[in-house]
C-alpha positions, 0 to 999 in steps of 0.5 A: 427904422423909426425906433418909436414904432419898430417891432423886433422878433429875435430868432435865436436857437440858443438854450438857457442857462448857458455858459458860452459867449454867443448865447450870453451875447444874445441875452444881452442884446435881447435885454437891450432891445426890450429896454428900447421897445418894451412889449414890441419885442419878442425873444425866441429861444430854443428848448430847455429850462428858462434861465432866471436871467431872462427875467422880464424880457418877453420870450418864447420857446415854441418847440420845447422838448422837441428842439433837440430833435430838430437839431439832430435832424437839421430841421432847426432853420426850417422850423423857425421859418414855419413858426415865424410864418404861423406867428405872423398869420395869427398876429396881424399887429406884428406885421407893421414896422417889423424887423426880424433879427437873428445871429444864426445864418441858417435861420436867416436863410430860412426866414428869407422864405417867409418874406415871400408872404409878409413884408419885414426887414431881415437883419442877420448878425454875423459872428462867423462863416460856415462857407455854406449855401446858408451864408449865400442865401442869408446874404441874398435874402437880408435887407441889412447885415451886422458884422461883429468884426471888420475882418468878417465884414471884409471876408463877406464883402469879398465873397458875396456881391451886393453886401458892401452897401448894406452892412455895419460893423458893431462889436460887443458891448457892456453895461458899465453900471453893473460894475458900480455896486460890487464889493471887491475888497470884501470878496477878496478877503472871502476868497483868501487873497491878501489885500497886498497881493497883485492879482491878475484876473481872468473871467470866462470859460477856461477851454470851451470847445477846446479853444485855449483861453490862456489859463495854463499860460497864466499859471505857468507864467507865475513861476517867473513873476514876483512872489506877491503876484497871484492869479484869480481864474473865474468861470471854469467848469468842474473839469476845467477847474480840476485840470487847472488846479492840477496844473498849478500844483504840478508847477509849484504855484498852487498857493498863488492860484485862486479858482472860482467855478462858474457863477451866474451871468449877473453875479460875475461883475464883482470878480473883475474888480477883485483883480488889479490887472485883467488878462486875456492871453490865448497863446495861439491864433486861429481864425476865430480869435483873429477875425470872428470874435469881439470878446465880451470879456474885453468890454467888461475888462474896460468897464472894470477900470483895470489895466488889460493885458491881451494877446495881439490879435486883430479882433482884440485890437479892434475892441481895445484900440490902443488901450491895453498892453498887447503881447505876442501870443504865447510870449511869457517874457512879454507877459511878465514885462506887461504885468510889471509895467501895468500897475504903474504905467496904465492910468491913461489907458485905463481912463480911455478904455473906460470911456470906450466902454461907456460909449459901447453900451448894449442899449446904444448898440441896439439903438444903432442897429435899429437906426441903421435899418 
């Protein structure tokens, strides 16, 4: 598709503000599409309060307070298809060079019905599989598909014939410039963390949807690390913070664990830089971690130019290459060894990871998708 002429409608059923990875991924992609397309882009979101981070991105919330009812009665996908049909009837200019993009396979399946009346390119971005009729219809109706991991691409290619020749794999991305203006030293002092301490950082929800992100694992491992090592855990909800603080006190590490609640999406970059080492060490593998996630935080870790310790999952290696210290999930011994080596044996890995981050900007990701189509 000619980027200079393309129009994109991004059908997203996410609501803002949000603390979850998928809505924040969508927000980042919406910003990137807007950078490339300006007023030839429209981000369609669910109901709820508009998040200030949407800023100048052209966006619409066509269902307002009724959106929650659409979800309750499982009518979300059909409602989006009806909205798209009416929008294209009323807005003739949008029918030319149109790409309809969505990361909701049910919405993609329903939007495919609108192709009976209007010509456009339908591109679902696949973040997981429900193994339902929606997956089948979305794959049949789509013109192209974007998978966030190689594992997902293989999974869908084996399951649905015809998809092999019309897909690409594009993991997550990051904007490195956001990390260049942060005052890490001042923030470390404000948080009460010694400038001489070695700080292991984690930024993100602690246990969203009961998915263990390794926060307790890191707290427990402190007891086996030198006394000058601390952890900085950023992004927990009120309940997650309470549970983690109680855990730190119970194992005698309360004075070496520092906690920061959820921070706005665009204000979190400085917290990455407070750390000397960044870690993402879920202790158990599941299908989501193994195949269905390309974690945004890993790309942000690379952009922060800090050594990275990560659980050894296929999707994590896909994002990081060999530019991290990988540990067997749940292995405290390997984690401790990695911490001790990371500060003094990571310069080359950090440099390579930063280059990888620079090459994987959100704008470059959006441009690649448009060019592929």
